[in-house]
N, C-alpha and C positions, 0 to 999 in steps of 0.2 A: 695584297689582298691574297697574292700567292701561300700567307703564314693563314687564313683565312682555310681556301682551296686547301691546301695542303691539311688541314684539321677537319674538315669534309672528307676525305678522301679517308683518311685514315680510320675516322666515325662509320664512314661505307662500310669499311671494308668486317669492324667489329658488328653488323646488323646482323639476324636469323637471315637465314638463306632462301628461308620466302620473302621476305622484303625484299634483298636484294632481285632475287630472282621479278618484283614487282617493281623494284625502281628501273628495270634494263628498257622497261616501256616505254617509261618520261624520256622526251627528249632531253637533251644532255645540256642548255639552257635551259633548265627549269627542276633537271633533279641537283643542283649544287642549296634550288632554295629549298627542297623537299626533305632533303637528306638534314638542312642547316635546321627547319624547322622539329623534324625528328627527333634534332639529338638534345633541344629547346625539352620536348615532349617526354623523353625519356629520363630525365634530371629529376632525381625526386629526391628527398633528404627524409629517413627517418632517422629515431634514436630510442634509445628503449634504458628504461628506469626514469626515475623519479624527477629527472633534468635536465634537461634539453643541452646542447653544445653549449659551450662558450658562445660560438659564435651565432646563438638564436639572443643567448642571453644579452648578450649588445643589443639587436635589432628592436629585441623587446623595450631596451629601454631608449631606444630612440624612438622608439612611439612612445612609450609611457615612461617618462625618469622613474626609476624608486622600483619600477615593477620585479627586477630582478630579486631586491631583497626583501619583495613581498612572497616573491614564488619561492624563496631561498624558507624564509619564515614557513610557509606553507607546508611546506616538506619537512620541515622538524618538524612541528605541531603532530603532521600526520604524524610522523616515528613514535613520539611521545607517547598518541594515544595507541596505537599499536603496539607498543610496549606495556601499556597499562594493563589492556586488555587481557596479552597475555600474562601477565603476572597474576590477572586477577581469575583468567579461564585454570592457573596453575594451582593456586591457591584453591580456589573451588572442586578441584581433582582432590588434593592431598585429604583435604573436609568433612567430601562422599567416602572417603577411601576408609578414615579413622571411624566415623560414624557407622555405617557400613558392619566395621571390625565390631565397636562398643554394643551395636546393637544381635547383630550374631551369637558375640560372644553370651547376651543380656538371656537370649534366647535357650539357648546352649544349657545355661546354669538352672534358668528355670525349667527346664525337660530333663535335667538330670536331678533337680528337686523334687518335682512332682513324679518320674520314677520309685524315688528314692519313699517317698510320702506312701508308693504304689502298694512297694514292696512292705514296709514293716509292718502294714497295713491287711498281709495275707494275698495280695496280686503279683504271686513271682510272676507268673506267665508275662504279663499287662506289661506289668517294669519292666521285666528284660526289650520286650520287643518296643517299648520307649526307650530306652537304652540304646537299643543295638542301632536302633532307625535314626537315631540322632550322632552317636557317632561314625555309621555309616556317612550318614550325609555330609559331616561337618568333613571326616577324611574328605569325600569324592570333592568337595568346595576347592580343599585343596591343592589334590591330585589333579583336576582341572584347570585350575588355574595355574597351574605352576603353566600346564603346555599348553592353554590358549591366550589370545591379547583377546586382548576388550573388542574388537570387532570381529571376532570368533573367527582368526586366523592361528592357522598351527602353530606351536612356535616348538623348534626344535631344544 
């Protein structure tokens, strides 16, 4: 009994000051019982990550045999699914980049071709304007792409 009493006194020391003040108002014969209840109610187990601690897995196995293996399989499947989706998103970004580059190159080529046709037809000013704006637009895209990332944040 003294072992339990020592534990309760030790736990009482760790309590916040306002709880200690409240406990002083409780009669001594009931105080140990209240502190014991507080200790029980304060114990909380939590974990982070996909798997619970081994002790919890053992408890799961007692309640439902084979459940830790099922839980591990579930975590493995979820990880595979996440990796597959991430790889798919990366490939999509690569393809979008290449398709955008090819379409942009084709548009630039068509504008240059049309500017050349206009220049050969004697419309030098119009051809010069189309050619100049095309060069400025392409240079602007490459310069701005260098300084800004995809979210619009400036890079140095």
